[in-house]
C-alpha positions, 0 to 999 in steps of 0.5 A: 806880602802876598805871592799872587794878587788878583785884581777883579773877581770875575771868571778869569780872576776867580779861576786864577785865585783858585788855581793859585791858592790850590798851588800853595801860593798866598793869594788875595783877590780884590773885587771893586764892583758893587756886586760879586760875580763878574760880567758873565754871571751879572750882566753877560752870558747867564742873564742873556741866555735866560732871556733867550731861553724864553724866547726859544720856548715862545718860538716853539709855541708859535710853531705848534700847528706845524707839528699838529699841535694846538697851544691855544692863545699864547702870550708872554709876561715881561715882568715874569721873564725879568723876574725869572732872570733876577732869581736865577742870577741872584743864586748864581751870584750868591754861589760865586760870592760863597766860592770867593769867601770860602777861605781858600784865599783872602777876598777883599772888596775894594777898588785897586790902584797900583802905586808902583809895580809891587804895591796897590792902594785899595779903597775898601768899599766899606770905607777906608784904605788898605795897602797890598804888597805882591810878588806877582799880580793878575790884572782881570778887570774885565770890560765895560760898554764902549760908546761912540760919539753918536750925535743925539743918542744920549738925548734920545736915550737907548737900551744897552746889554746892561739896562735891557736885562732889567727893563720890564717894558719890551718895545714894539719896535727897536733898532739895533746898532751893531752886528756882533754877538750881543746885537744878534742875540738881542735881535733873535730875542726881540723878534721871537717875542713879536718886536719889529726888529731892524739891525744896523751894522757899520761893517759890510757884514755881520759877525765880521770875524766870521767867514762870509758864508756864516754871516750870510746864512744868518742874515738870510734866516733873520730876513725869513723871520721878518728882521731887517738887517742893513750893513755897510753904513755910517751912523750920522745922528739920532733923533727923538720924534713924536712917533719914536726915535730915528737913526739916520745913517749913510749907505752907499752915498745916500742918507737914510733913516731907520725908525723905531719905539726904542734904540738898542745900543750894541757897538762893543765893549772896551777893557776896563782899566780906568783908575788902575794906575797902570802907568805907575806900574809900568804896565803898557796898553795898546791903542784901544787901552787893552793890556798888552800881554804875551803868550805867557799872559805876562804884561810889559812887567814880567811879574804882572799878568793879565787875563780876560776881557781887559787883554782885548784878545777874546771876550769869551768866558772859557778862554778868560778861565784858561788864561786865568789858570795859566797866569796863575801857574806862570806866577808860580813858575816865576817864583820858583824859577821854572819856565813859563807855559805858553797858552794855545789858542788852537781850540778857540771857540765862539758861539752865538745863541741866535736862531739858528745858532752859530758855533765856530772852532779853530781857524776859519777860512780867511784866517787859514789864508792869512796863516799861509795854510794850505787847506781843503773845505767841505760843507753839509746842509741841514736840509739833507739831514734826516733828524733836521728834517723831523725837527722842522729845523733845516736852515744852515750847514756845517763846514770842516776845514782840514790841512790839505797836507795831512788831513788834520781837522783845523777848523769847524763851523756850524750854523743850525739847530743846536750848533752850540752843542754840536761844535764840541764834537770837533773841539774833541776831535781837534784836541786829539789832532784827529783827521777827517778820515778818523772822524768819518770812521766813528759810528754816529747813531741815526737819526741825530743831529751829530751824524751830520759831521760825518758827511763833510768828513767823508767828503774830505777823506774821500771814502764814499757816501752812505744812505741817509 
């Protein structure tokens, strides 16, 4: 019998198995996928950001003349971009497999199914079956693409975030269905390489979880680059035509069409729970089939935990890791009779690697209102920042949100150059419960992008302004 059984060897599962084994629990990790590494390594963060890095470098070459430089005729090689991605991901996946098999815990390649709340039947990928008995469990099976019933889509064919990463043919034009992180990152990637891009979003704004000013700023930047962004639609059907593919949609009561060589499907993901036998274990799921957990990461069965995308809470790697580690710690606490630890999402972040980048931490303005918080907000634009002007990257702004009662920073957002890096200054400040006045008092080197945070901080702290 194992003390802790982990189902899924991705980011959450690996973190949990490592933490549990390190705490002295007899641990086994089960992975039923054809490849080892999880979504982030195999088909998510790392391969997509490898693509985007190529796009960003190409954008820099396209702007050479603006900086008094001559790069000569420029071009890109799709096969070379794919090859670089494959080489990097192969190395990342090999390293993760080495970590999973280094002997700290047992690692089994097989698909697991609960037969009751303490037993699993594992169909081994190499053939045969094995029964696993455990005192505590973690479900960390991730997510899969969520396909809607859109007439004609399958017949016409399409790319998605899995297939596009290995497609050596880049289309001349593409209609992207969706307005979330994946849709917008691929819109940036294709546009940077000169592909004609149309984004069709069902909601009234892209990045529906963000404040409207963030979404609007990105849409404005995209449109300046030639990306067509269409929001507030109802998708009707898809047609395969002699010239390519057509997506018919309804907007403001009118039937319209977007045409391109290719369609890219990015309408979200859903928890991967099929075949787990959760009903046999008494594990409850919600209407979206996400495994329901409390703040201790416990499911409806207190000895069975869940972490990562399968919970349907946040499809973000660092949160999956945090959830996995806390779940492992709580499994140990359960076994020795200690009080479990609740997870704190106060520092939740999300980042979108578009151009300009988007990064957010803590609560946004809408969430603050929903929570009944009294807040103050201040912004500062990149087009008034010296380093941004020097870099020629002046789109966007940063925003600080503070508790109106005590000035503590409760949220921050950046849309602009290097936002994914800049946001961590606010994460650190929030970790230590810093106020806007404290942040404003910290010296920042000039000229840097980081100093932009001092200006909204000064406004909220009411300590005056400085020459910039």
